[in-house]
C-alpha positions in Angstrom: 10.1 5.1 -1.8 11.2 8.7 -2.3 13.7 9.5 -5.1 17.1 10.0 -3.6 17.8 12.6 -6.3 14.8 14.6 -5.1 16.0 14.4 -1.5 19.5 15.5 -2.6 18.4 18.3 -4.9 15.5 19.8 -3.0 15.9 18.8 0.7 14.0 21.8 2.0 10.8 20.9 0.0 11.1 17.2 1.1 11.5 18.1 4.7 8.7 20.6 4.6 6.3 18.1 3.1 7.2 15.4 5.5 6.7 17.8 8.4 3.0 18.2 7.3 2.6 14.6 8.2 4.0 14.9 11.7 6.5 17.6 12.5 9.7 16.2 14.0 9.0 12.6 13.2 11.0 12.4 10.0 14.5 13.9 9.6 16.2 13.6 6.2 19.6 15.1 7.4 21.1 11.7 8.3 20.3 10.6 4.7 21.9 13.7 3.3 25.0 13.2 5.4 25.4 9.5 4.3 24.6 10.4 0.7 27.4 13.1 0.8 29.8 10.5 2.2 28.8 7.9 -0.4 29.2 10.3 -3.2 32.6 11.4 -1.9 33.7 7.8 -1.8 32.2 7.3 -5.3 34.3 10.3 -6.5 37.4 8.8 -4.9 36.7 5.5 -6.5 36.2 7.0 -9.9 39.5 8.8 -9.7 41.3 5.7 -8.6 39.7 3.7 -11.3 40.6 6.3 -13.9 44.2 6.2 -12.8 44.2 2.4 -12.8 42.9 2.4 -16.4 45.6 4.9 -17.4 48.3 2.7 -15.9 46.9 -0.3 -17.7 46.9 1.5 -21.0 50.4 2.9 -20.4 51.9 -0.5 -19.6 50.2 -2.0 -22.7 51.5 0.8 -24.9 55.1 0.5 -23.6 55.1 -3.2 -24.0 53.9 -2.9 -27.6 56.8 -0.5 -28.1 59.3 -3.1 -27.0 59.8 -2.1 -23.4 61.4 -4.7 -21.1 58.6 -6.1 -18.8 61.1 -6.1 -16.0 62.3 -2.6 -16.5 62.2 -0.2 -13.6 59.5 1.9 -15.3 57.2 -1.0 -16.0 57.8 -2.5 -12.5 56.9 0.9 -10.9 53.7 1.2 -13.0 52.7 -2.3 -12.1 53.3 -1.6 -8.4 51.2 1.5 -8.5 48.5 -0.4 -10.3 48.5 -3.1 -7.7 48.3 -0.5 -4.9 45.3 1.1 -6.7 43.6 -2.2 -6.9 44.0 -2.6 -3.1 42.6 0.8 -2.5 39.6 0.1 -4.8 39.0 -3.2 -3.0 39.0 -1.4 0.3 36.6 1.3 -0.9 34.0 -1.2 -2.3 32.7 -2.6 1.0 32.6 0.9 2.5 30.6 2.3 -0.4 28.3 -0.8 -0.3 27.7 -0.3 3.4 26.8 3.4 3.0 24.4 2.5 0.2 22.7 0.0 2.4 22.4 2.5 5.3 20.9 5.1 2.9 18.4 2.5 1.5 17.3 1.5 5.1 16.7 5.2 6.0 14.9 6.0 2.7 12.6 2.9 3.1 11.5 4.3 6.4 10.3 7.6 5.0 6.7 7.8 4.0 5.4 9.3 0.7 5.2 13.0 0.4 1.6 14.3 0.7 0.4 15.7 -2.6 0.2 19.5 -2.9 -3.6 19.2 -3.0 -3.8 17.2 0.2 -5.2 19.3 3.0 -2.6 20.0 5.7 -3.7 18.8 9.1 -2.5 17.1 12.2 -4.9 14.2 12.5 -8.3 12.8 11.5 -10.2 15.7 13.1 -8.9 17.9 10.3 -10.0 15.7 7.4 -12.3 17.5 4.9 -15.7 16.2 4.1 -16.2 16.2 0.3 -19.8 14.9 -0.1 -22.5 12.7 1.4 -24.8 10.3 -0.3 -28.1 8.9 1.0 -30.2 9.9 4.1 -28.8 8.5 7.3 -32.2 9.1 8.9 -34.2 7.3 6.3 -34.8 4.6 9.0 -35.4 5.6 12.6 -32.4 5.0 14.9 -34.7 4.3 17.7 -34.4 0.7 18.9 -31.7 -0.2 16.4 -29.4 -2.8 17.9 -25.7 -2.8 17.3 -24.8 -5.2 14.5 -23.2 -7.8 16.8 -26.3 -8.0 18.9 -28.8 -8.4 16.1 -26.3 -10.9 14.4 -26.2 -13.0 17.5 -30.0 -12.8 18.0 -30.4 -14.0 14.4 -27.9 -16.8 15.0 -25.7 -15.7 12.1 -22.7 -14.3 14.0 -20.8 -16.5 16.5 -18.1 -14.8 18.5 -17.7 -16.8 21.7 -17.0 -20.1 19.9 -14.6 -18.3 17.5 -12.6 -17.1 20.5 -12.4 -20.7 21.6 -11.0 -21.8 18.2 -8.7 -18.8 17.8 -8.7 -15.8 20.1 -10.6 -12.5 20.5 -11.3 -10.5 17.4 -12.3 -13.5 15.3 -15.8 -14.5 14.2 -17.6 -17.5 12.8 -20.4 -16.8 10.3 -23.3 -19.1 10.5 -26.1 -20.0 8.0 -27.5 -16.8 6.5 -24.5 -14.9 7.8 -22.1 -17.0 5.8 -24.4 -16.7 2.8 -24.5 -12.9 3.1 -20.7 -12.8 3.2 -20.5 -14.8 0.0 -23.3 -12.8 -1.6 -21.4 -9.5 -0.9 -18.1 -10.9 -2.2 -19.7 -12.1 -5.5 -21.8 -8.9 -5.9 -18.8 -6.7 -5.4 -16.6 -8.7 -7.8 -19.4 -8.9 -10.4 -19.9 -5.1 -10.2 -16.2 -4.3 -10.6 -15.7 -6.8 -13.4 -18.6 -5.0 -15.2 -16.8 -1.7 -14.6 -13.7 -3.0 -16.4 -11.6 -4.6 -13.8 -9.9 -8.0 -14.4 -10.4 -10.4 -11.5 -7.5 -12.1 -9.9 -7.2 -14.7 -7.2 -3.7 -14.1 -5.8 -1.7 -15.9 -3.1 -2.6 -14.8 0.4 0.9 -15.7 1.7 3.4 -13.1 0.6 7.1 -12.7 1.1 9.0 -9.9 2.7 10.0 -8.4 -0.6 6.3 -8.0 -1.5 5.5 -6.3 1.8 8.5 -4.0 1.3 7.3 -3.2 -2.3 3.9 -1.9 -1.1 5.2 -0.2 2.0 4.2 -2.4 4.9 7.8 -3.4 5.6 10.1 -2.5 7.3 8.1 0.1 9.3 4.9 -1.9 10.1 6.1 -5.4 10.7 4.2 -5.5 14.0 0.9 -5.1 12.1 1.2 -8.4 10.2 1.2 -12.1 11.0 4.5 -13.8 10.0 5.0 -17.6 9.5 7.6 -18.9 11.9 9.6 -21.1 9.5 9.4 -19.3 6.2 9.8 -15.9 4.7 6.1 -15.6 4.3 3.5 -13.4 5.9 -0.3 -13.5 5.9 -1.4 -10.8 3.5 -2.9 -7.7 5.2 -4.7 -6.7 2.0 -4.9 -7.9 -1.6 -3.1 -4.7 -2.6 0.2 -6.5 -1.6 0.1 -9.6 -3.8 -1.7 -7.9 -6.7 0.7 -5.0 -6.9 3.7 -7.3 -6.6 2.6 -9.5 -9.4 4.3 -6.8 -11.6 7.4 -6.3 -9.4 10.6 -5.9 -11.4 8.7 -5.7 -14.6 8.6 -3.2 -17.5 5.1 -2.8 -18.9 4.4 -1.6 -22.4 2.8 1.8 -22.2 0.0 0.6 -24.6 -1.0 -1.9 -22.0 -1.8 0.9 -19.4 -4.0 1.3 -17.6 -4.2 -2.1 -15.9 -7.2 -2.5 -13.6 -7.5 -5.5 -11.2 -10.0 -6.5 -8.6 -9.4 -9.3 -6.2 -11.1 -11.0 -3.2 -8.8 -12.3 -0.4 -9.1 -13.0 3.3 -7.0 -10.4 5.1 -5.0 -10.6 8.3 -3.9 -7.8 10.6 -2.7 -7.7 14.2 -4.4 -4.3 14.7 -1.4 -3.2 16.8 -2.0 0.0 18.6 -5.8 -0.4 18.5 -6.3 -2.1 21.8 -9.6 -1.1 23.4 -11.0 0.1 20.1 -14.0 -1.7 18.5 -13.5 -4.7 20.7 -17.0 -6.0 19.8 -18.4 -6.7 16.4 -17.1 -6.8 12.8 -15.3 -3.5 12.6 -11.8 -4.4 13.7 -11.1 -8.2 13.3 -7.8 -10.0 13.0 -9.2 -11.9 10.0 -11.6 -10.4 7.5 -12.6 -10.6 3.9 -12.2 -7.8 1.4 -12.5 -7.0 -2.3 -9.7 -4.8 -3.4 -9.3 -2.6 -6.4 -5.7 -2.0 -7.8 -4.7 0.2 -10.7 -1.4 0.7 -12.6 -1.6 3.9 -14.7 0.3 6.4 -16.7 1.4 9.3 -14.5 -0.5 11.8 -16.7 -3.8 9.8 -15.9 -3.1 9.4 -12.2 -5.4 12.0 -10.8 -8.3 11.1 -13.2 -7.9 7.4 -12.4 -8.0 8.1 -8.7 -11.4 9.9 -8.9 -12.7 7.0 -11.0 -11.5 4.5 -8.4 -13.4 6.4 -5.7 -16.5 6.2 -7.9 -16.1 2.5 -8.3 -16.1 2.0 -4.6 -19.0 4.4 -4.1 -21.0 2.4 -6.7 -21.2 -0.5 -4.3 -22.6 1.5 -1.4 -25.1 3.2 -3.7 -26.3 -0.1 -5.1 -26.7 -1.4 -1.5 -28.4 1.9 -0.6 -26.2 2.5 2.4 -25.7 6.1 3.4 -22.1 7.2 3.4 -19.8 10.2 3.2 -16.5 10.9 1.4 -13.6 12.4 3.3 -10.4 13.8 1.8 -7.7 12.8 4.4 -5.4 15.5 5.7 -1.6 15.2 5.6 -1.5 13.9 9.2 -3.9 11.1 8.6 -3.0 9.6 5.2 -1.4 6.2 5.1 2.4 5.7 4.9 2.5 5.0 1.2 -0.2 7.4 0.1 0.2 10.8 -1.4 -3.5 11.5 -1.6 -6.4 9.6 -0.1 -10.2 9.6 0.1 -12.0 7.6 2.8 -15.5 6.3 2.4 -17.4 6.2 5.7 -20.7 4.3 6.0 -23.5 5.2 8.4 -24.0 3.0 11.5 -27.3 4.0 13.0 -26.8 2.3 16.4 -23.8 4.5 17.1 -25.2 7.4 15.1 -21.8 7.9 13.4 -20.0 7.2 10.2 -17.3 4.5 10.1 -14.5 3.9 7.5 -15.4 1.2 5.0 -12.9 2.0 2.2 -9.7 4.0 1.7 -8.9 4.9 -1.9 -5.3 6.0 -2.3 -3.0 7.4 -5.0 0.6 6.3 -4.3 2.0 8.0 -7.3 5.4 6.4 -8.0 6.1 5.6 -4.4 5.3 1.9 -4.5 6.6 1.6 -8.1 10.0 2.8 -7.0 10.1 0.3 -4.1 8.9 -2.6 -6.3 10.6 -1.5 -9.5 7.5 -1.4 -11.7 8.1 0.6 -14.8 6.7 1.3 -18.2 8.2 2.1 -21.6 6.6 4.3 -24.3 7.2 3.3 -27.9 9.8 5.4 -29.7 11.1 6.9 -26.4 14.4 6.0 -24.7 14.4 4.8 -21.1 11.6 3.8 -18.8 9.4 5.6 -16.3 7.8 4.4 -13.1 4.1 3.7 -13.2 1.6 5.2 -10.7 -0.2 2.7 -8.5 -3.6 3.2 -6.9 -5.8 1.0 -4.7 -9.0 1.1 -2.7 -11.3 -1.3 -0.9 -14.3 -2.2 -2.9 -15.3 -2.9 -0.1 -14.4 -4.4 3.3 -17.0 -7.2 3.6 -17.4 -7.4 7.4 -17.9 -3.7 7.7 -20.4 -3.8 4.8 -22.3 -6.6 6.6 -22.3 -4.5 9.8 -23.9 -1.6 8.0 -26.5 -3.8 6.4 -27.4 -5.4 9.7 -28.0 -2.0 11.2 -29.5 0.0 8.3 -31.8 -2.8 7.2 -33.0 -3.8 10.6 -36.8 -4.2 10.9 -39.1 -3.5 13.9 -39.9 -7.3 14.1 -36.3 -8.2 14.7 -35.5 -9.4 11.2 -33.1 -7.8 8.7 -34.1 -7.1 5.2 -31.8 -8.3 2.4 -30.8 -5.4 0.1 -32.5 -5.8 -3.2 -29.3 -6.2 -5.3 -28.2 -9.2 -3.0 -31.5 -11.1 -3.3 -30.5 -12.9 -6.5 -27.4 -14.1 -4.7 -29.1 -15.1 -1.5 -32.5 -16.2 -2.8 -34.2 -14.7 0.2 -35.6 -11.3 1.2 -35.0 -11.4 5.0 -32.4 -12.7 7.5 
């Protein structure tokens, strides 16, 4: 959530930065108008309250001096005091309603792109930072799409999953299920060794949690909601892990906090109809290992780069070619101020596809979720900076393995680092 004080004190800057996301989509003027009204009411209330306090003190002083409680002067003061109380009572709901309207509008605003974020309209203007590995180390000739080789090997079952649920679901069979488990365990083990503390959080989350990380209220249609409870299926472990610290004050000495977590994730993929309808790229249910950080603002940029490196380490260990993109202002997520995407090479399509987004949210989520820290010897508290990234999306990693490790004889080689987990060399 953006700081209302920043919107109020520097509206030109805020509007300019929001326009780099998508010009004309976000207008802060209604917020400024309501804020002006609310502050005017607040000023009126303060004056009325001050006068009410004066009257109370005056009556008390006169009564101590022996004035008759029924005297004309005391009666007039009491009448004025009662009138002031009625005015104050009438102002309170108006001010409360204005604050609620402001809150609703501010919650709908995305984060401001960082000054270092490239300005661009859409994904075509993202900036490639680096590549790793040789996408042509294996010939693309004869490479089957991952869903075809998976079905040939009998490890991916799509048609029966549709019968059980609907389209965009999959059942993993035999070595497919084993590969999924191997990837989860390998990713968690790698990140634990890198200093992350593993969590296994709830996968049902309440509305306040989704609001804290930015999925609500704007993206309600993207998530699955339980009909009879204020609970949603989590779209990513970022939601429950971040909100574990909601409404808390962390001691500065305990920062940074690094967590990794495996969860199943659930997304409606609203607006993606017709895209990636086959395979493992865009499912309604998928597994993911997530990396979440809570850091001191001064360490924010440094921790972001390290986070990207932690996600890259998985791809490098699996020897999967990838590239790193710095997302432009028109393509970064709602809550992010700066974001890097990792894209893995899929030889069947001869293209790179997203496998991880590593975002720095700065204090945007911390404001929404009220996650603060306190430094010893200093007054007051500050908002932490939160960061997160996929480390990695399991299904997309499996897709990349099925294509990049495909053999001429129709088998798929198991990456070396996964063999201790799977106890086999080929699928």
